[in-house]
Chimera marker file (.cmm) of the C-alpha trace (Angstrom):
<marker_set name="trace">
<marker id="1" x="-23.751" y="-4.310" z="-10.475" r="1" g="1" b="0" radius="0.5"/>
<marker id="2" x="-22.118" y="-0.993" z="-9.402" r="1" g="1" b="0" radius="0.5"/>
<marker id="3" x="-24.796" y="0.555" z="-7.080" r="1" g="1" b="0" radius="0.5"/>
<marker id="4" x="-28.082" y="-0.208" z="-5.484" r="1" g="1" b="0" radius="0.5"/>
<marker id="5" x="-29.939" y="2.380" z="-3.496" r="1" g="1" b="0" radius="0.5"/>
<marker id="6" x="-33.217" y="3.925" z="-2.913" r="1" g="1" b="0" radius="0.5"/>
<marker id="7" x="-33.650" y="7.492" z="-4.140" r="1" g="1" b="0" radius="0.5"/>
<marker id="8" x="-35.609" y="10.404" z="-2.812" r="1" g="1" b="0" radius="0.5"/>
<marker id="9" x="-36.357" y="12.583" z="-5.815" r="1" g="1" b="0" radius="0.5"/>
<marker id="10" x="-38.110" y="15.819" z="-5.171" r="1" g="1" b="0" radius="0.5"/>
<marker id="11" x="-37.688" y="17.540" z="-8.540" r="1" g="1" b="0" radius="0.5"/>
<marker id="12" x="-37.968" y="16.777" z="-12.296" r="1" g="1" b="0" radius="0.5"/>
<marker id="13" x="-34.095" y="16.040" z="-12.524" r="1" g="1" b="0" radius="0.5"/>
<marker id="14" x="-31.922" y="13.918" z="-10.512" r="1" g="1" b="0" radius="0.5"/>
<marker id="15" x="-28.245" y="13.585" z="-10.817" r="1" g="1" b="0" radius="0.5"/>
<marker id="16" x="-26.139" y="10.593" z="-9.547" r="1" g="1" b="0" radius="0.5"/>
<marker id="17" x="-22.359" y="10.680" z="-9.525" r="1" g="1" b="0" radius="0.5"/>
<marker id="18" x="-20.410" y="7.473" z="-9.531" r="1" g="1" b="0" radius="0.5"/>
<marker id="19" x="-16.778" y="7.317" z="-8.213" r="1" g="1" b="0" radius="0.5"/>
<marker id="20" x="-15.094" y="4.258" z="-9.572" r="1" g="1" b="0" radius="0.5"/>
<marker id="21" x="-11.371" y="3.734" z="-9.866" r="1" g="1" b="0" radius="0.5"/>
<marker id="22" x="-10.790" y="2.553" z="-13.492" r="1" g="1" b="0" radius="0.5"/>
<marker id="23" x="-7.378" y="0.983" z="-14.081" r="1" g="1" b="0" radius="0.5"/>
<marker id="24" x="-7.058" y="1.525" z="-17.846" r="1" g="1" b="0" radius="0.5"/>
<marker id="25" x="-8.202" y="4.084" z="-20.261" r="1" g="1" b="0" radius="0.5"/>
<marker id="26" x="-10.730" y="3.492" z="-22.862" r="1" g="1" b="0" radius="0.5"/>
<marker id="27" x="-14.474" y="3.179" z="-23.490" r="1" g="1" b="0" radius="0.5"/>
<marker id="28" x="-16.618" y="1.576" z="-20.843" r="1" g="1" b="0" radius="0.5"/>
<marker id="29" x="-20.173" y="0.550" z="-21.622" r="1" g="1" b="0" radius="0.5"/>
<marker id="30" x="-22.750" y="-0.216" z="-18.995" r="1" g="1" b="0" radius="0.5"/>
<marker id="31" x="-26.551" y="-0.183" z="-18.626" r="1" g="1" b="0" radius="0.5"/>
<marker id="32" x="-28.292" y="2.135" z="-16.164" r="1" g="1" b="0" radius="0.5"/>
<marker id="33" x="-31.416" y="0.656" z="-14.861" r="1" g="1" b="0" radius="0.5"/>
<marker id="34" x="-33.999" y="2.814" z="-12.845" r="1" g="1" b="0" radius="0.5"/>
<marker id="35" x="-36.905" y="0.707" z="-11.239" r="1" g="1" b="0" radius="0.5"/>
<marker id="36" x="-39.863" y="2.126" z="-9.449" r="1" g="1" b="0" radius="0.5"/>
<marker id="37" x="-41.400" y="0.174" z="-6.544" r="1" g="1" b="0" radius="0.5"/>
<marker id="38" x="-44.697" y="2.017" z="-6.508" r="1" g="1" b="0" radius="0.5"/>
<marker id="39" x="-45.889" y="2.274" z="-10.264" r="1" g="1" b="0" radius="0.5"/>
<marker id="40" x="-45.984" y="-0.538" z="-12.647" r="1" g="1" b="0" radius="0.5"/>
<marker id="41" x="-44.379" y="0.129" z="-16.088" r="1" g="1" b="0" radius="0.5"/>
<marker id="42" x="-42.314" y="3.247" z="-14.868" r="1" g="1" b="0" radius="0.5"/>
<marker id="43" x="-39.073" y="1.288" z="-15.090" r="1" g="1" b="0" radius="0.5"/>
<marker id="44" x="-36.377" y="2.836" z="-17.244" r="1" g="1" b="0" radius="0.5"/>
<marker id="45" x="-33.359" y="1.463" z="-18.903" r="1" g="1" b="0" radius="0.5"/>
<marker id="46" x="-30.567" y="3.324" z="-20.817" r="1" g="1" b="0" radius="0.5"/>
<marker id="47" x="-27.199" y="2.047" z="-22.157" r="1" g="1" b="0" radius="0.5"/>
<marker id="48" x="-24.349" y="4.497" z="-21.278" r="1" g="1" b="0" radius="0.5"/>
<marker id="49" x="-20.839" y="4.815" z="-22.744" r="1" g="1" b="0" radius="0.5"/>
<marker id="50" x="-18.142" y="6.700" z="-20.934" r="1" g="1" b="0" radius="0.5"/>
<marker id="51" x="-14.635" y="7.476" z="-22.416" r="1" g="1" b="0" radius="0.5"/>
<marker id="52" x="-12.168" y="6.900" z="-19.578" r="1" g="1" b="0" radius="0.5"/>
<marker id="53" x="-8.842" y="9.117" z="-19.991" r="1" g="1" b="0" radius="0.5"/>
<marker id="54" x="-5.432" y="8.369" z="-18.495" r="1" g="1" b="0" radius="0.5"/>
<marker id="55" x="-5.065" y="11.621" z="-16.772" r="1" g="1" b="0" radius="0.5"/>
<marker id="56" x="-7.840" y="14.474" z="-16.087" r="1" g="1" b="0" radius="0.5"/>
<marker id="57" x="-7.155" y="17.507" z="-18.195" r="1" g="1" b="0" radius="0.5"/>
<marker id="58" x="-8.876" y="19.925" z="-15.651" r="1" g="1" b="0" radius="0.5"/>
<marker id="59" x="-7.392" y="18.462" z="-12.330" r="1" g="1" b="0" radius="0.5"/>
<marker id="60" x="-4.826" y="20.606" z="-10.504" r="1" g="1" b="0" radius="0.5"/>
<marker id="61" x="-1.472" y="18.689" z="-9.902" r="1" g="1" b="0" radius="0.5"/>
<marker id="62" x="-0.678" y="18.861" z="-6.045" r="1" g="1" b="0" radius="0.5"/>
<marker id="63" x="2.973" y="19.019" z="-5.037" r="1" g="1" b="0" radius="0.5"/>
<marker id="64" x="3.199" y="17.185" z="-1.670" r="1" g="1" b="0" radius="0.5"/>
<marker id="65" x="5.998" y="17.865" z="0.710" r="1" g="1" b="0" radius="0.5"/>
<marker id="66" x="8.189" y="15.067" z="1.902" r="1" g="1" b="0" radius="0.5"/>
<marker id="67" x="6.569" y="15.283" z="5.456" r="1" g="1" b="0" radius="0.5"/>
<marker id="68" x="3.150" y="14.774" z="3.861" r="1" g="1" b="0" radius="0.5"/>
<marker id="69" x="4.262" y="11.773" z="1.800" r="1" g="1" b="0" radius="0.5"/>
<marker id="70" x="5.800" y="10.306" z="5.056" r="1" g="1" b="0" radius="0.5"/>
<marker id="71" x="2.705" y="10.814" z="7.073" r="1" g="1" b="0" radius="0.5"/>
<marker id="72" x="0.561" y="9.021" z="4.246" r="1" g="1" b="0" radius="0.5"/>
<marker id="73" x="2.988" y="6.058" z="4.105" r="1" g="1" b="0" radius="0.5"/>
<marker id="74" x="3.147" y="5.628" z="7.857" r="1" g="1" b="0" radius="0.5"/>
<marker id="75" x="-0.621" y="5.749" z="8.448" r="1" g="1" b="0" radius="0.5"/>
<marker id="76" x="-2.603" y="6.883" z="11.338" r="1" g="1" b="0" radius="0.5"/>
<marker id="77" x="-2.875" y="5.743" z="14.943" r="1" g="1" b="0" radius="0.5"/>
<marker id="78" x="-6.124" y="3.761" z="14.200" r="1" g="1" b="0" radius="0.5"/>
<marker id="79" x="-4.493" y="1.979" z="11.239" r="1" g="1" b="0" radius="0.5"/>
<marker id="80" x="-1.248" y="1.178" z="13.487" r="1" g="1" b="0" radius="0.5"/>
<marker id="81" x="-3.543" y="-0.169" z="16.226" r="1" g="1" b="0" radius="0.5"/>
<marker id="82" x="-5.341" y="-2.448" z="13.758" r="1" g="1" b="0" radius="0.5"/>
<marker id="83" x="-2.389" y="-3.753" z="11.815" r="1" g="1" b="0" radius="0.5"/>
<marker id="84" x="-0.128" y="-3.889" z="14.814" r="1" g="1" b="0" radius="0.5"/>
<marker id="85" x="3.299" y="-2.529" z="15.265" r="1" g="1" b="0" radius="0.5"/>
<marker id="86" x="5.853" y="-3.455" z="12.312" r="1" g="1" b="0" radius="0.5"/>
<marker id="87" x="8.726" y="-5.416" z="13.503" r="1" g="1" b="0" radius="0.5"/>
<marker id="88" x="12.028" y="-3.667" z="13.909" r="1" g="1" b="0" radius="0.5"/>
<marker id="89" x="15.465" y="-4.970" z="13.758" r="1" g="1" b="0" radius="0.5"/>
<marker id="90" x="15.494" y="-5.538" z="17.374" r="1" g="1" b="0" radius="0.5"/>
<marker id="91" x="12.650" y="-8.013" z="16.885" r="1" g="1" b="0" radius="0.5"/>
<marker id="92" x="14.389" y="-9.822" z="14.320" r="1" g="1" b="0" radius="0.5"/>
<marker id="93" x="17.423" y="-10.457" z="16.704" r="1" g="1" b="0" radius="0.5"/>
<marker id="94" x="14.817" y="-11.665" z="19.111" r="1" g="1" b="0" radius="0.5"/>
<marker id="95" x="13.618" y="-14.164" z="16.613" r="1" g="1" b="0" radius="0.5"/>
<marker id="96" x="17.217" y="-15.597" z="16.019" r="1" g="1" b="0" radius="0.5"/>
<marker id="97" x="17.684" y="-15.824" z="19.789" r="1" g="1" b="0" radius="0.5"/>
<marker id="98" x="14.393" y="-17.581" z="20.282" r="1" g="1" b="0" radius="0.5"/>
<marker id="99" x="15.355" y="-20.126" z="17.442" r="1" g="1" b="0" radius="0.5"/>
<marker id="100" x="18.728" y="-20.736" z="19.243" r="1" g="1" b="0" radius="0.5"/>
<marker id="101" x="16.952" y="-21.048" z="22.544" r="1" g="1" b="0" radius="0.5"/>
<marker id="102" x="14.493" y="-23.707" z="21.038" r="1" g="1" b="0" radius="0.5"/>
<marker id="103" x="17.463" y="-25.620" z="19.469" r="1" g="1" b="0" radius="0.5"/>
<marker id="104" x="19.183" y="-25.767" z="22.888" r="1" g="1" b="0" radius="0.5"/>
<marker id="105" x="16.005" y="-26.936" z="24.772" r="1" g="1" b="0" radius="0.5"/>
<marker id="106" x="15.566" y="-29.703" z="21.970" r="1" g="1" b="0" radius="0.5"/>
<marker id="107" x="19.162" y="-30.870" z="22.479" r="1" g="1" b="0" radius="0.5"/>
<marker id="108" x="18.682" y="-30.871" z="26.193" r="1" g="1" b="0" radius="0.5"/>
<marker id="109" x="15.625" y="-33.131" z="25.742" r="1" g="1" b="0" radius="0.5"/>
<marker id="110" x="17.548" y="-35.550" z="23.527" r="1" g="1" b="0" radius="0.5"/>
<marker id="111" x="16.497" y="-34.228" z="20.247" r="1" g="1" b="0" radius="0.5"/>
<marker id="112" x="19.098" y="-33.755" z="17.375" r="1" g="1" b="0" radius="0.5"/>
<marker id="113" x="19.265" y="-31.791" z="14.186" r="1" g="1" b="0" radius="0.5"/>
<marker id="114" x="18.981" y="-34.228" z="11.196" r="1" g="1" b="0" radius="0.5"/>
<marker id="115" x="22.585" y="-33.803" z="10.202" r="1" g="1" b="0" radius="0.5"/>
<marker id="116" x="23.705" y="-34.908" z="13.643" r="1" g="1" b="0" radius="0.5"/>
<marker id="117" x="21.377" y="-37.759" z="13.812" r="1" g="1" b="0" radius="0.5"/>
<marker id="118" x="22.629" y="-38.980" z="10.360" r="1" g="1" b="0" radius="0.5"/>
<marker id="119" x="26.254" y="-38.558" z="11.421" r="1" g="1" b="0" radius="0.5"/>
<marker id="120" x="25.493" y="-40.424" z="14.652" r="1" g="1" b="0" radius="0.5"/>
<marker id="121" x="23.839" y="-43.189" z="12.603" r="1" g="1" b="0" radius="0.5"/>
<marker id="122" x="26.825" y="-43.528" z="10.359" r="1" g="1" b="0" radius="0.5"/>
<marker id="123" x="29.329" y="-43.870" z="13.379" r="1" g="1" b="0" radius="0.5"/>
<marker id="124" x="27.086" y="-46.483" z="14.996" r="1" g="1" b="0" radius="0.5"/>
<marker id="125" x="27.056" y="-48.532" z="11.571" r="1" g="1" b="0" radius="0.5"/>
<marker id="126" x="31.011" y="-48.316" z="11.587" r="1" g="1" b="0" radius="0.5"/>
<marker id="127" x="31.286" y="-49.857" z="14.967" r="1" g="1" b="0" radius="0.5"/>
<link id1="1" id2="2" r="1" g="1" b="0" radius="0.2"/>
<link id1="2" id2="3" r="1" g="1" b="0" radius="0.2"/>
<link id1="3" id2="4" r="1" g="1" b="0" radius="0.2"/>
<link id1="4" id2="5" r="1" g="1" b="0" radius="0.2"/>
<link id1="5" id2="6" r="1" g="1" b="0" radius="0.2"/>
<link id1="6" id2="7" r="1" g="1" b="0" radius="0.2"/>
<link id1="7" id2="8" r="1" g="1" b="0" radius="0.2"/>
<link id1="8" id2="9" r="1" g="1" b="0" radius="0.2"/>
<link id1="9" id2="10" r="1" g="1" b="0" radius="0.2"/>
<link id1="10" id2="11" r="1" g="1" b="0" radius="0.2"/>
<link id1="11" id2="12" r="1" g="1" b="0" radius="0.2"/>
<link id1="12" id2="13" r="1" g="1" b="0" radius="0.2"/>
<link id1="13" id2="14" r="1" g="1" b="0" radius="0.2"/>
<link id1="14" id2="15" r="1" g="1" b="0" radius="0.2"/>
<link id1="15" id2="16" r="1" g="1" b="0" radius="0.2"/>
<link id1="16" id2="17" r="1" g="1" b="0" radius="0.2"/>
<link id1="17" id2="18" r="1" g="1" b="0" radius="0.2"/>
<link id1="18" id2="19" r="1" g="1" b="0" radius="0.2"/>
<link id1="19" id2="20" r="1" g="1" b="0" radius="0.2"/>
<link id1="20" id2="21" r="1" g="1" b="0" radius="0.2"/>
<link id1="21" id2="22" r="1" g="1" b="0" radius="0.2"/>
<link id1="22" id2="23" r="1" g="1" b="0" radius="0.2"/>
<link id1="23" id2="24" r="1" g="1" b="0" radius="0.2"/>
<link id1="24" id2="25" r="1" g="1" b="0" radius="0.2"/>
<link id1="25" id2="26" r="1" g="1" b="0" radius="0.2"/>
<link id1="26" id2="27" r="1" g="1" b="0" radius="0.2"/>
<link id1="27" id2="28" r="1" g="1" b="0" radius="0.2"/>
<link id1="28" id2="29" r="1" g="1" b="0" radius="0.2"/>
<link id1="29" id2="30" r="1" g="1" b="0" radius="0.2"/>
<link id1="30" id2="31" r="1" g="1" b="0" radius="0.2"/>
<link id1="31" id2="32" r="1" g="1" b="0" radius="0.2"/>
<link id1="32" id2="33" r="1" g="1" b="0" radius="0.2"/>
<link id1="33" id2="34" r="1" g="1" b="0" radius="0.2"/>
<link id1="34" id2="35" r="1" g="1" b="0" radius="0.2"/>
<link id1="35" id2="36" r="1" g="1" b="0" radius="0.2"/>
<link id1="36" id2="37" r="1" g="1" b="0" radius="0.2"/>
<link id1="37" id2="38" r="1" g="1" b="0" radius="0.2"/>
<link id1="38" id2="39" r="1" g="1" b="0" radius="0.2"/>
<link id1="39" id2="40" r="1" g="1" b="0" radius="0.2"/>
<link id1="40" id2="41" r="1" g="1" b="0" radius="0.2"/>
<link id1="41" id2="42" r="1" g="1" b="0" radius="0.2"/>
<link id1="42" id2="43" r="1" g="1" b="0" radius="0.2"/>
<link id1="43" id2="44" r="1" g="1" b="0" radius="0.2"/>
<link id1="44" id2="45" r="1" g="1" b="0" radius="0.2"/>
<link id1="45" id2="46" r="1" g="1" b="0" radius="0.2"/>
<link id1="46" id2="47" r="1" g="1" b="0" radius="0.2"/>
<link id1="47" id2="48" r="1" g="1" b="0" radius="0.2"/>
<link id1="48" id2="49" r="1" g="1" b="0" radius="0.2"/>
<link id1="49" id2="50" r="1" g="1" b="0" radius="0.2"/>
<link id1="50" id2="51" r="1" g="1" b="0" radius="0.2"/>
<link id1="51" id2="52" r="1" g="1" b="0" radius="0.2"/>
<link id1="52" id2="53" r="1" g="1" b="0" radius="0.2"/>
<link id1="53" id2="54" r="1" g="1" b="0" radius="0.2"/>
<link id1="54" id2="55" r="1" g="1" b="0" radius="0.2"/>
<link id1="55" id2="56" r="1" g="1" b="0" radius="0.2"/>
<link id1="56" id2="57" r="1" g="1" b="0" radius="0.2"/>
<link id1="57" id2="58" r="1" g="1" b="0" radius="0.2"/>
<link id1="58" id2="59" r="1" g="1" b="0" radius="0.2"/>
<link id1="59" id2="60" r="1" g="1" b="0" radius="0.2"/>
<link id1="60" id2="61" r="1" g="1" b="0" radius="0.2"/>
<link id1="61" id2="62" r="1" g="1" b="0" radius="0.2"/>
<link id1="62" id2="63" r="1" g="1" b="0" radius="0.2"/>
<link id1="63" id2="64" r="1" g="1" b="0" radius="0.2"/>
<link id1="64" id2="65" r="1" g="1" b="0" radius="0.2"/>
<link id1="65" id2="66" r="1" g="1" b="0" radius="0.2"/>
<link id1="66" id2="67" r="1" g="1" b="0" radius="0.2"/>
<link id1="67" id2="68" r="1" g="1" b="0" radius="0.2"/>
<link id1="68" id2="69" r="1" g="1" b="0" radius="0.2"/>
<link id1="69" id2="70" r="1" g="1" b="0" radius="0.2"/>
<link id1="70" id2="71" r="1" g="1" b="0" radius="0.2"/>
<link id1="71" id2="72" r="1" g="1" b="0" radius="0.2"/>
<link id1="72" id2="73" r="1" g="1" b="0" radius="0.2"/>
<link id1="73" id2="74" r="1" g="1" b="0" radius="0.2"/>
<link id1="74" id2="75" r="1" g="1" b="0" radius="0.2"/>
<link id1="75" id2="76" r="1" g="1" b="0" radius="0.2"/>
<link id1="76" id2="77" r="1" g="1" b="0" radius="0.2"/>
<link id1="77" id2="78" r="1" g="1" b="0" radius="0.2"/>
<link id1="78" id2="79" r="1" g="1" b="0" radius="0.2"/>
<link id1="79" id2="80" r="1" g="1" b="0" radius="0.2"/>
<link id1="80" id2="81" r="1" g="1" b="0" radius="0.2"/>
<link id1="81" id2="82" r="1" g="1" b="0" radius="0.2"/>
<link id1="82" id2="83" r="1" g="1" b="0" radius="0.2"/>
<link id1="83" id2="84" r="1" g="1" b="0" radius="0.2"/>
<link id1="84" id2="85" r="1" g="1" b="0" radius="0.2"/>
<link id1="85" id2="86" r="1" g="1" b="0" radius="0.2"/>
<link id1="86" id2="87" r="1" g="1" b="0" radius="0.2"/>
<link id1="87" id2="88" r="1" g="1" b="0" radius="0.2"/>
<link id1="88" id2="89" r="1" g="1" b="0" radius="0.2"/>
<link id1="89" id2="90" r="1" g="1" b="0" radius="0.2"/>
<link id1="90" id2="91" r="1" g="1" b="0" radius="0.2"/>
<link id1="91" id2="92" r="1" g="1" b="0" radius="0.2"/>
<link id1="92" id2="93" r="1" g="1" b="0" radius="0.2"/>
<link id1="93" id2="94" r="1" g="1" b="0" radius="0.2"/>
<link id1="94" id2="95" r="1" g="1" b="0" radius="0.2"/>
<link id1="95" id2="96" r="1" g="1" b="0" radius="0.2"/>
<link id1="96" id2="97" r="1" g="1" b="0" radius="0.2"/>
<link id1="97" id2="98" r="1" g="1" b="0" radius="0.2"/>
<link id1="98" id2="99" r="1" g="1" b="0" radius="0.2"/>
<link id1="99" id2="100" r="1" g="1" b="0" radius="0.2"/>
<link id1="100" id2="101" r="1" g="1" b="0" radius="0.2"/>
<link id1="101" id2="102" r="1" g="1" b="0" radius="0.2"/>
<link id1="102" id2="103" r="1" g="1" b="0" radius="0.2"/>
<link id1="103" id2="104" r="1" g="1" b="0" radius="0.2"/>
<link id1="104" id2="105" r="1" g="1" b="0" radius="0.2"/>
<link id1="105" id2="106" r="1" g="1" b="0" radius="0.2"/>
<link id1="106" id2="107" r="1" g="1" b="0" radius="0.2"/>
<link id1="107" id2="108" r="1" g="1" b="0" radius="0.2"/>
<link id1="108" id2="109" r="1" g="1" b="0" radius="0.2"/>
<link id1="109" id2="110" r="1" g="1" b="0" radius="0.2"/>
<link id1="110" id2="111" r="1" g="1" b="0" radius="0.2"/>
<link id1="111" id2="112" r="1" g="1" b="0" radius="0.2"/>
<link id1="112" id2="113" r="1" g="1" b="0" radius="0.2"/>
<link id1="113" id2="114" r="1" g="1" b="0" radius="0.2"/>
<link id1="114" id2="115" r="1" g="1" b="0" radius="0.2"/>
<link id1="115" id2="116" r="1" g="1" b="0" radius="0.2"/>
<link id1="116" id2="117" r="1" g="1" b="0" radius="0.2"/>
<link id1="117" id2="118" r="1" g="1" b="0" radius="0.2"/>
<link id1="118" id2="119" r="1" g="1" b="0" radius="0.2"/>
<link id1="119" id2="120" r="1" g="1" b="0" radius="0.2"/>
<link id1="120" id2="121" r="1" g="1" b="0" radius="0.2"/>
<link id1="121" id2="122" r="1" g="1" b="0" radius="0.2"/>
<link id1="122" id2="123" r="1" g="1" b="0" radius="0.2"/>
<link id1="123" id2="124" r="1" g="1" b="0" radius="0.2"/>
<link id1="124" id2="125" r="1" g="1" b="0" radius="0.2"/>
<link id1="125" id2="126" r="1" g="1" b="0" radius="0.2"/>
<link id1="126" id2="127" r="1" g="1" b="0" radius="0.2"/>
</marker_set>
């Protein structure tokens, strides 16, 4: 189902434009159904076939500047606020420092990495 909406028709002709992003060219078949909520028996149904082309023939090609492309990729202020700021290299360094700090705290509490624990257990068996 592509669309459901109530139409306000004032004349004898009504045009409806559907904008769908189609990934592959070729024929698409669908059934258009028009139902009436006021008059029984006025419902209409029609099978429709549309040929999707890879590229529009009459569409003008737009040459974007490097600044435009950069602005599109960066997104707007609202998008940045919703997505959160991206991590920078400085943030990655902080993650490494946090991992080292956590390992030091665990050692201070008596926890050892698995390699050290295995080595200590092997030495205890030797004694």
